[in-house]
C-alpha positions, 0 to 999 in steps of 0.5 A: 749222474746219480752215481756221483758223490755230492755234498747232499748224498746220503753216504755223507750223512751216515753215522761215522765212528770216531776215536777220541781221548782227553788229555792234559798235554805236558808243557813244552819244556817238559815234553822236550825233556822227556822226548828223547826217552820216549823216542828210544823206548815208546813206539807211540812217541811220534804218534802223540805228544807227552801227556796225562790221559784223563779219558783213555781212547774211546770210539763214539758216533757222537758228533765232534761238536757234542763231544767238544761241548761235554769236554768244554763244560767240564773244563769250564767247571774245573779250576786250574790245579798243580800236577806233580810228576815224581816216581817211575812206575810200571804196569807189568805184568798186565801191561808192558808200560813204564811211566812217570807217575803223577801224584794224586790230586782230587781235582784230577780224580773228579775230572776223570770220573765226571768226564767218563760219566758225562761222555756216558763211558764205563770207567776202564780201570777200578783204580785210576793211576795218572801217569805219563807213559815213557816206555812201552812194549819192553819185555818183562826181563828188561823192565828193571834195566830200562827203569834204571836208565830212565830214572836219572832223566826224570826228576821231580817236576811240577806244572799247572794243568791249564787246559784239556785237549780233545785228541783224535787221530788223523789219516796217518794215525797221528793224534792231534788236538781237535779242541783245546779247552781252558780250565777256569782260573777262578776257584 
């Protein structure tokens, strides 16, 4: 019977590498507003809801409880803050991405740096550009045309960041929240 997989089997105790990301999900009305555009232009639109990425996807062999504790502590030390979605931008030619720009906010910048430090991750970009992806994998010669089609549908919007979501992909590669951590409502 030693060939059977049991709950105390050593194979279950081996280190597993998981993927995570930390995001601020857009409120449902804004997600609904941007959903048709993402469905048309972003192949990841059905993989993850509309969001502002705070910690880009990373791999870790740390247990979910450890990652959750770090994100939860950072959220608890961070007061709610306003986010403004304004202009349309792109990362061409480096990355085939068109985005809805998020105006800089010192609390968001601090949260970005703090989480990377506390998760012991290297900062992936010298310049953090907070944004909501609306289109990806658009050929370079179509960028201007797609941006012109998107601009009328993305007005200046403002919402309050209330929580951080720890996201992870499940078996079908859909990214789901495995932990929601409320930001503090006290300054």
